[in-house]
Each structure stands twice: as structure tokens, then as C-alpha cells.
N, C-alpha and C positions, 0 to 999 in steps of 0.2 A: 875433792872428795869430802873435806871437812864441811864445806857449805852444803853439800848434798845431805850429809848426815844431820846438819842443824835444821833442816826443814822437816815439817810434820809429815810430808809425803814420804821423805826418805826413811824416817824412823818407822812409819807404818809398813813400808815395803819390807823392812827387816822381819816383820811378823807374819808376812804372807807364807812363810814356810809351813805354817799350821793349816793353811787352806786345804791341803790335801786330805785332812781329816774330814772336812766338809764334803769333798768330792767322794770319799768313800761312803759317807752317809747317803749322799744323793744316789750313788750307784745301788746301794741296798734298797732304797725306796723305789727306784726304777725297776730293779729286779723283782721286787714284790708286786708292783703294779702290773708289769707285763706278764709276770709268772701267774698271777691270779687269773688274768684273762685267758692265758693259754690252758691252764688247768681246768677252768670252767668250760672252755670250748670243747676240750677232749671228753670231759665227763658228760656234757650235754649230748655229744655224739653217741656215747654209750647208752645214755637214757633213751635217745631216739630209737636205737636198734632194739633195746630190750622192751620198750613200750609197744613197738610194732609187733614183736613176737607175741607178747601177751595178748594184745588186741586180736591178732590173727587167730591165736589159740582159742580165745573165748568165742570168736565169731564161728569157728569151726564147730565147737561144742554146741553152740546155740543152733547152728544150721542142722546138725545131726538130729537134735531133738525136734526141730520143726519138720524135718523130713519124716521122722518116725510118726509124728502126729498127722502129717499129710497122708501117710500110708494107712493109718488108722481111720482117718476120715473117709478115704476111698473105700475101705472095707465096710463102712457103715451104710453104703448105698443099698437100699432095699431091705435093711434090717428094721423090723417093726419096733415100735417104742417099747413094747413089753419084753423084748428080747435084748435090749441094749445092755442091760446089766450083765447078762450071761456072756454076751460078746466081749465086753470089757474084761470080764474075769478070765477069759481064754487068752488074753493078751498080757499075761503075767510078765513077759520079758521086758515090758516097758517100765516095770517097777525098778529096774536097774538105773533108770534115768530120772524117774518121777516118783514123788511120794504119793501121788494120787491122780486119777483121771476122771474127768467129768464131761458130760455131753448135755447141751441145752437145745431147746427147740427154737424156732424163729421168734417166739415171743419172749425169749430170755429165761424161761422156766427150766430148771435143771431136771432132765429126764432120767439120768442114770449117773452113777459114780462108782469108782472102785479104787481102793477099798471103801466099803460102805461106811459112811459117817451119818449118824442119826441126825435128821433135820436138813440134810443137804438136798436130797431129792425133793422137788417141789419148790425149792427156793427161787425167788424171782430175782434174776440178775439183770433185768432190762435197763435199770437205771445206773448200772456201773459204768465206769469210764471205758473199760475194755469192751463191753458189749456194744455200747454206742459207737465205738471206733470201728469194730469189725462189721457191724451192720451196714456201714457205709463204705467199707473198703474190702477188697478181695485179698489183702496181704496178711501174712501172719503178724502177730503182735505179742509183745511182752508187757504185762501189767506192772503197775507200781507195786512195791512190796507191801505185804499185809501179814497179820498174825493168823496162823492156821487155827481152825475151830477145834480140831482134835489134838494135834501135836503141840500146839502152843509155840511152834517154831516160826521164824520169819520166813515167808514164802513169796514166790512170784508165780504168776500164771503165764505159761507159754500157750498161746491159743492160735488155732487156724479156723477159718470160717468153713461152715458146711453149706453145700449147695445141692438142691434136688436135681432130678433128671432134666428139668427145664432150665436149669441154671439159676433159679431163684434162691435167695438167701434162706437157709434152713436151720440156722443156729450156729453154734461154735463147739469145737472140741478143744479141751484145755487140759494141760498137764501141769501139776503143781510141783515146783522145784524148791527144795529147802536151801536157803542161803548158808546154813551152818553145817548140815549133815551130808549134802550131796557132794559129788566129786567135781561139781562145776567150778568151784573156787579153791578146793583143797590144795591143788598143786601150786597155788600162789602163796602158801603159808611161809615160804622161805624167800629171803631176799636174793637179788641177783648180783648186785655190785658191792655189797658189804653189809656189815651189821646194822648200819644206820639207814639202809634203804627201806622205803615204805611203798607198798603197792595198795592202791585203793580203787574200787570200782563203784561208780555212782550211776543212778538212773537219770533219765533226761530231765526230771524235775529237781535233781540235786539230792535225792534220797540216797544215803550211804548203803550200798549193798554188801561190800566186803572191805575189811581192813585187817592188817596183820594182828593176830591176838597178842603178840609180844609187844606191840606199840601201845603205850598208855596215853600217848598224846592225842590219839585219834579215838575219842570215846563215842562220838555220835555225829550225825550229819550236821548238827548245829555248829560244830567246830569249823565247818567249811564255809559258813556264811560270810560274805564280804570279801572273798578271794576274787579279784578281777579276772585273773586268768581262767579260773574255773567257770565264771559266768560266760566267758567267751567259748570255752569248751562245750558248755551245755547248749550253746547256740550253734554248734557244729564245727568250731575251730579245732585244728590239730596243730601241734607244734611244741617247741621247747621254750622255756623262759626261766628267769631267775627272779624270785619274788619272796615275800614274806610267807612262811608256812603257817599252819594252824597253831603252832606253838610260838609264833612271833619271830622265829629265827629265819635268817635268809636261807633259802632252799632252792636247789636246782630241780625243776619240774619238767615233766614231759606228759603231754596229753594225746591220747589217741581215741578214735571213735570205734565202738563195736557196732557196726551198722545194722546187722540183723535184729539186735535187741534194743537199739537206740540207747546204748550205755556209753559211759565215758570211763576210760582207764587213765588213772593218774599215778605216775611213778615219780617219787620224790627222794632226793638225796641231800642231806644237810650240807650246806656250803662249807661249814666249819670242818666237817670230816674230809671234804675234798681238798681243802687247802692246808690241812694239818702237816703233811710231809714238807711242803714248801716252807711253811712257817718255821718248822724245826731246823731246817737247813739255814735259813736266814738268821735265826737266833744264834746259831753257832758262829756265823760270821760276825754278828754284832758283838759277841763277847770277845772275839779276837781283836776287833777294832777298839773296843773299850779298854782292854789291857794295854794296847799300844798307846792310846790317847793318854792314859794315866802316866805312863812312863815319860811321855813328851811334856806333860803338864808341869812337872817339877823343873825341867830344864828351861821352859819358857816363862815361868812365873817371875823370875828375877828380871828378865829382859822387859816383859810387858809393864812391870811396875815402874821401871825407870822411864820407859817410853811415855807412859800416861800421866806422869806427875804434873806436867804443865796443864794438861786437860783437867786434872782434879782441881787445880787452883782456879782455872776458868769456871768450873762448875760451881765452886763455892761463891765466887763473886756474882755469878748470875743468880744464885739463890738469894744472896743478900739484896740484889736489885729487886727481885720479885717480892721480898719481904719488906721492902721500903727502907732498908738500913743504909743503902747508898743509892745514888742516882745513876752513876755510870761506871763502866769497867775501867780499872787502872792496872793492867796486866803487864808485868815486867818479865819478858822472855826473849830468848834469842831465836825463837821460831818465827820465821816470816809469816807463815800461814796463820798462826795464832794471833799475831799482831793485827793482821788484816781482819780476822774474824772479830776481834775486840772492837776495832774501829767501825766495822759494819754494824755490830750490835748496838753501839752507842748511837749511831745515826738512826737506826730503826727504833730504838727506845724513845728518842726525841719525837720521831714521827708518831709513835704509838700514843704517847701522852697527849699530843695535839689531837689525834683522831679520836681518842677516848673522850675528850672534853666535847668535841663536836657530836659524837654519838650520843652522849647523855642529853644534849639539847634536842636531837632528832627523836630520841626515844620518848622524851616527855611530850613532844608534839604528837607522836603517833598514839601514845596512850590516851591522850585527850580526845583525839578523833575517834578511835575505836570505842572508847568508853561512852561517848555521847551519841553514837549512831543507834537508831532503833532496830537495825537489822542484826540478827545473830551472826557473829563472825568469829573465826578462830585462826591461829597461826601455828604451823607445824614445821619442824626442821626436816632435813633431807632423809632422816631415818623414820619419819612418820610420828615422832613424839609431839604431842600437843604442848606448846609452850605458853599459849595464851588463849583464853576464851573471854569475850567481852561480856559486860553485865546483861545485855539483851539476850545473848545465847544462854547464859546461866539461868536466867529467868524462864526462858522458853522451855528448857529441858528440865527445870525443877532441880538444878544442882546448885551447890554453894561454891564459894571461891576456893575452898580447901580440897575440892574433889581432885582425884587423880585421873590420868588418861584412861585407866582401866574401867573407871566408872562409866565412861561414855560407851565403851564397847559392851559392857555387861547389861546396859539398858536397852540395847538394840534387840529386837525380836529374834529368838533363836533361829527361825526359818530364814531370816535375812542376814544373820551375822556372818556366816562363812563366806557367802558371796560378796558381801561388802568388804570384808578383810582381803579377799583375793583381788578385787578390783583396786583397792587402796594400794596394795603391794605392787600391782602392775603400774599404777600411776607413779609410784615412787621410783620404780626402775626405769621407766620410759620417759617420764616428764610430761606425759599427756594429762589433759584435764581429767579430773575425777568428778563424775556426775552420777548420782544414784538416788532413787527414792526408797526409803527404808521406814519400817515401823519402829516406834520408840516407846518404851514403857515409861510413862510419866509417874512420878511418885504419888500423884493424886489418884492413881488407880485407873487411869484411862490410857488407851493406846493411840498415839498420834502418828500421822504420816508426815515425814520430813523429807524435803528435797535438799540434798547436800551437793554443793558445787565448789570444787577447789581447783586452783590454778597455780602452776609453778611460778615463783618470782625469781627472775634472773638478774644478776649484777652485770657488770660490764663484760665479763668473760665466762662466768660459771653460775650455776643455780645457787640460790641462797636458802630456799625453803618453799613452803606452800602457804597460801592465804585462801581461806574458804568461807563460804556464806551458807547459812542454814535458814530455810523457810518452812513455815507450817502450811502444808497442803492438805490437811485432813478433810476440810470441807469440799475441796475440789475432787478428792478421791471418792468421797461418798456420793457426790453428784454423778461421777463417771460410772460408779457401780450401779446406781439407779437407772441410768440411761441404758447400760448393757442389759439389765433385767427387762426393762420395758421393750427393748428391741426384739426379744424372743418370747414374749408372753402376751396373751390376749387380755386387754384391760377389763373386759366384761366379766370373764369367768376366772381369771387368774391362771388358766391353763397355758401350756405352750401354744404359740401361734404356728402358722405353717412354716415360717423360716426356722424357728427353734426346733420344731419337730423333725424337719427334713435333715437338719444337721445331725441330730441324734440317730436318725435312720441311716445316714451315711456311715456313721461310726460303727453301728451294729453290723452293717453289711460288710464293712472292711474287716471287722473281727471274725465274721463268718468265713470270709474268703481266706483269712490267715489261719484260723484254728479250727474251723468247722463248728463253732458254737451255734446251736440252733436258736433262732428267734422267730417270732410270729407277729404279723401285722393284722390289726383289726380296723376296718373302716365301716362307719355306719352313719346314717342320717336319721332324722326324726320323722316318723310317719304322722300324718294329721297335724303337722305343726302350722300350716298356713292358716287354718281357721282361727287359731289362737291369735295370730298377728292381725288378721282381718277383723275379727269380732272384738277382741280385747285390747287391741293396740300394741304398739311395739314395746311398751313398758311391761305388759303382761308376757309378751314373747321373751323379753330379756330375762324376766323372773324365771320362766320355765327353763331357759338355757342355763342359768346359774344353778338351779336345783339339779338338773341333769348332770352338770359338770361336777357338782358336789358328791352325788351318790356314786358316780363312776370312779372318781378319785378315791372314795372310801372302799370301793369293792375290789380294786386291783391291788397288786403288791406294791410295796414302797419302791422297789427297784424298777417298776414299769413307768412308761412315759405316756401321759395323756395330753391330747392337744385338741383345740378347736380349730379346724381347718378353715372355717369361714361359714357364715350363715348358720345352718343347722347341721353341718357336717362335722363329725368328730373322728379321731383316730387314736388307737392305743397300740403302743409298741411293747411287746413282751419279750425282753431279752432272756436268753438261757431257758427257753420254754419249748416244750414239744407241742405238736399240733393237737394231740389228744388233750393235753392240759389246757391249751388255748380254747378248745371247743367247750370245755366245762366253764371256763371263765366267761366266754362269750354268752353262754346260756344264762349264767348268773347275772350278767349285766342286762340282758334282755328282760329277765324276770323283774329285777329291782327297778329298772327304769319304767317299766309298765305300771308300777305302783305310784309313780310321781304324778302329782296333780297340781293344777292351779285353778282358782275360782274367780269368776267375774260375773257380777250381777246374778248370784245364786246358781250359775251354771258351772259345772265342774268339767274341766278339760283333761283328757288323758292323751298320752302319746305312746307309740311303740317304736321299735327299732328294726330297720332292715340292715343286716350286718353281713359283711364279707370278711372271711378269715383266710389268710394264706401264710404259709411258712416260707422262709428263705430256701431257694433251690439252687442247684449247681450252676445253672445258666444265668443267674441274676448278676448282671454287671453294672447296674445303675438303679437308683432308687425309683426312677420312673417305671421301670419294669415291674417292681414289686407293687407299687401304688396302682398301676393299671390293672394288675391281676386281682388285687383286693377290691378295686372299684368295680370291676366286672362282676365279681361275686356279690357285691352289694346291690347292683342293679338286678341281678338274678333273684336275689331275695325279695326285692320289691315287686318284681314281675310275678313271683310265686304267691302273691297275696299279702305282702308286708308281714311285719312282726315275725321275722324268721332269721335263721342263721344259715348261711351258705358257706361251705368250706371248700377250698381248692385241694383236690386230691393230688399229691405230688407224684404218684405212680402213674395215674391215667392222664395226667395233664388236662383235666377237665373239671368243670364245676359240678359238684354233687350236693344236693340238699342234705343238710344235717338232720340228725334224728330229732333235734330240738326245733319245734315250730309250733307256736301257739295256735290252737284251733285245728291242728292237722287231723286229729282223730275224728273230730266232728264232721269234717268234709268227707273223710273216707266212710 
């Protein structure tokens, strides 16, 4: 028994009676961890049910208003335009749900409204997002919020399309709903789960439609920017999550879709409020544990001090070895374990001194190698801290020897910095090679492209750090950028070539299929161009092509794409453009190009354009379909006597001569 108590292990076992305190602490931590998950799960279930009820309630209210507008639209059949106002006035019951009613014709002009607001009748709404949407869709639609002309309140328009007896689109019927005064959201003013609960309703574009007046943390829709869960909900997702709220605190959130209005309901409950009862209970347990620990501390103090006295002597001697006051330990104790530790330490100290001397020699050799190499190199530890940068790297980056590791990161271009840091952290965690091309701001005021390649250095059993190499690839990147530009541009005119133009046409067609954004394609070739080449030579023909390309590029919008397809064939893509606008642009191009001339041996040469114009249509599934339709229209223009614009009518699916055609009135 005496020998057992003389060992370090025996004396330490006497102190294990205090380990139960650690167990109690661990139990409290585990209770907190599992309790948090359970509390969050239960409250997320409540949020799921409440958000579903709110979304269903809003959907029902919106459906009722749509049905009322549908009945109103059915009653408008056969009502003459001059009696529309009287008809709306007789439907006063709708004012319970709407702040105002309006009716438009198929051209988007407001024909009647009630209550009458000065300036509304005759207003052209054809370019609004809701009119464009309803003119291509038979379904009801809710607009984005706007400020009312008369009331100054924030409103939304609930609209249904009108159809005539033949089933053709005849306009829209719309009801204005106040987001602040109507009963659509008033029932949501009070929370459902507690004082901290917040209900918000947003449009599909993220515009805030409703938030509780008592919540000062939700002031505007800008506060919702950057919430990943909200971005998913705006794309159609429904569900529950725990994330940072608009005030930066961790919040339990539930999202549900209001399908008829394309709105999103967001129900949020601060996580701090949910976990508060659990925290109060665990705090009470903590204080009980603390009082008991204090009582035990006094009784264990004397025992621990006696037990650790030999260790204190060992600590002092080790500190003296570290300070150079002694070479080895000379510990006098009856503890077998401490005697063994002292002997092992003395052996390790002898080996350490030998290894340190050897390391100094190797470090001097490594410094000489890295300092003389012309390639930029650096050394980093396993935590990613740069321990060394050779003179070639400092000169390449324009840094001095006293720079810190943060100077390196601050000089990286902001657009490349976060991605570079993420990849560097990945390499530190996995040990994989780090390779990345980044832009670097040189103190001389120029931006350099650098290629950084770092590899992990391993010892016999474990990694030691990273060694990296940095190369200047600025000239190579510039050459690659030039090659990419030349691959998609015509060298004669500087316009897009066929390859570059068809890529942009495919992108526009994909956008049309996804969002319905209208775009128009114009194809044309030059009339009377062959005599210029035959009589003046190809140099004169090239000059004419350059001048035509220049005036066409000046005439269209900056967002449009102009291309030379080959020979004297040109193309123009007009994104986000209606067929009517495209017709005006095409006529403008035909007129200005007809004024372009070249002169050879006192002879002036003119050209004209044979143009085909077509808009994207519902059946377009490939760029070849659109190109073929525009090309057919161009041939039709040439067959009609050249110098003409032929547009594809999307309703009749046939080619119709445009009103613009040079010399048409003379032939008639």
C-alpha cells in the first residue's frame, strides 16, 4: 500500500474523486446540446403548421378576388366602351375588396376606371410588366407593388385577361388592392407563437408586401437581401430552416408559397426566444453544481497541494533548463514515475541539442538555395502562415522583407480574394496541391496575373508544411484574351462573326424560353454590292463593308448585337425588344445605310438593304428555326424589289411586307 501511494499514479488516483464534477458539467452540456435540437424541432413543426395556415388563408383571399374579377369580366361581354364606366359604377360591391377597378383594351389603353381618377382613362399600360404577361397568358396575375396615383398608398393590381366572343385577347380587368388599408393582410398583424414571432409576405421579385407594424427590425425589403433561404423560396422552395435573420440573430424560419399570387409567406421566430426556458433551467442546475464545487474545493486544496509538490520542483528545473541555467534535471524524489520522466527528459534534451545544431546547418543551406533561385518561392506552415518569401518573390510582388502575411492577401484582386482563400483553406485541410491563377495589384499601379502552385511537404510520418512557387503569367493571359476575342469577331469590320453571334442568339433564345423576354432577329444583305467588287475591286468592297458595319453599330442600342455573317450578309439581335420597335429600328437602318457611299474613279456607288425581321415565337426550339424564318423574310424582301423590310407576323405565321419600303408609293 505504501509503495502504491509513493507512485505518481497512486497519488493522482486519490484526486479522481473530483472527476464527478466534470461529469456533471458534461451532462449539463449534453443536456443543452440535445435540448436545443429538440426545442428547435418542435418549434419548427409549429412554424410549419402556422405558415401553411397563413399561406392557405392568403391563397383563399386572393382566389376570391380573382373569382370576383372573373365574374366582372364575364359581365363586360357585349358592353360598349362608352358604357364601361357606368357598368363599373354599378358594381360598388367590389369596393369591399378593391380600392379601384380599371378596364383596358387589347392595345393596353385604359378604357374606364372606378372610382374615377383624373388622368387614368387613356393611360397606355401596354409596356407594363403585367400587361405584357397577361397578353401572352390566359391566367390571372398579380402585379408587383406600386404607389397609387390618387391615394399615395402602396398597391398591387390583381388582373384577369379579357377575351372577345371569338376568344381573342381583348384587354385586362384589374382591381387595385391596398397593402396597408385592405383586409388582405390585416388579420396578420398579431403573432401566432409569441411576442417575438414575425410574419412577412413578399412578392416573387423579393419586394416586401407586408410585415408586422410592431417589428422595427423589418423596415424595408432591402433588409431581406442576401438571405439564402429567401432566395430559394423566391425560386419556389417551401420548407423550414434555421438561419441568420435580417437582424443578424439566429432565427427559426418557415417559408410557404401563395400560388395564386406568386407570393412567399415567411414566418420567423427568434431562436433565443425558443431556447430561453431551457437555458433558465440549465442555469439553475449550474448554480447548484457551482455551490457544491466550492464546498469540495476547500477540502481538496490541501490534498492537491501535497500531491503536486514534486511536480512543481520538476517544473522549476525544466524552466531552468529552458533558460540555460542548467543542462539537465537532477530531481530527488521517491516517486518512480517522476524519476523516469526526469531520465527521459535528460535523454531528449541531449538529442534536442544535437538535432538543433544539425538543423542550423540545414537551415543555412536552405536559405542559400531559396535566396539564389530566380523563381518566386514561399514557405508556409500547416496553419497557412507564410514563414518565408525569397528575394525573387518579394521583387516580383513589389514587397519588402518586413511585409506581413496579410499584405499578400490584401494585394490580391477583390474578385479573386475570397475564392483563393477558400481553396487555400481546402488545401490546408486535405493536403492537396494548391494551384490557382489570381490577379495581383503591384505597387507600381499595374495588375499582374500570377500562377501560384503550392505542395505539402511531408516528413517521415506527418506533414511539415507547404512550399509554393509563384510565376508571372500576365503576358500569357493577355494573349489568351486576344485569341478569345478573335475567335468570335470578324477581322474586317470588328463585328461579331457567325460563331459569336449564334452563341448570343442561343443565350437570348434560352432566356425567352425561361422568362418570356421578347427578342427580335434582323437579317439583311447588301443590294447592288457585286458591282462594287467587280468594278472597284475587293479593296473598295471591303471599305463599303466597314462603313456599313460602322453606321449599323451606331444606329442600334448598346445592348444589341451586330454581326457580319459572311460576305455581304449581316445580322442584328435586339434583346428585350418588341416587333413594333424592331420594325422602326429596321427602317432606320435601311434609311441610313442607303446614304452610305464609296467612290471609285469619280463613280459613286450606293447600296440598299433587303431586310427580314422576326421575333422569337413559342415554337422556337433552336436558333436554326429563327434564322431560317428571318432568312426567308430577307429573300421575300429581295423578291419584292429590294430596299425593303419584310416582317414575320407571329399571329398569321406568314411573311407580310412592312409599311416601310423605299419607292413603294412610286410603283403604286
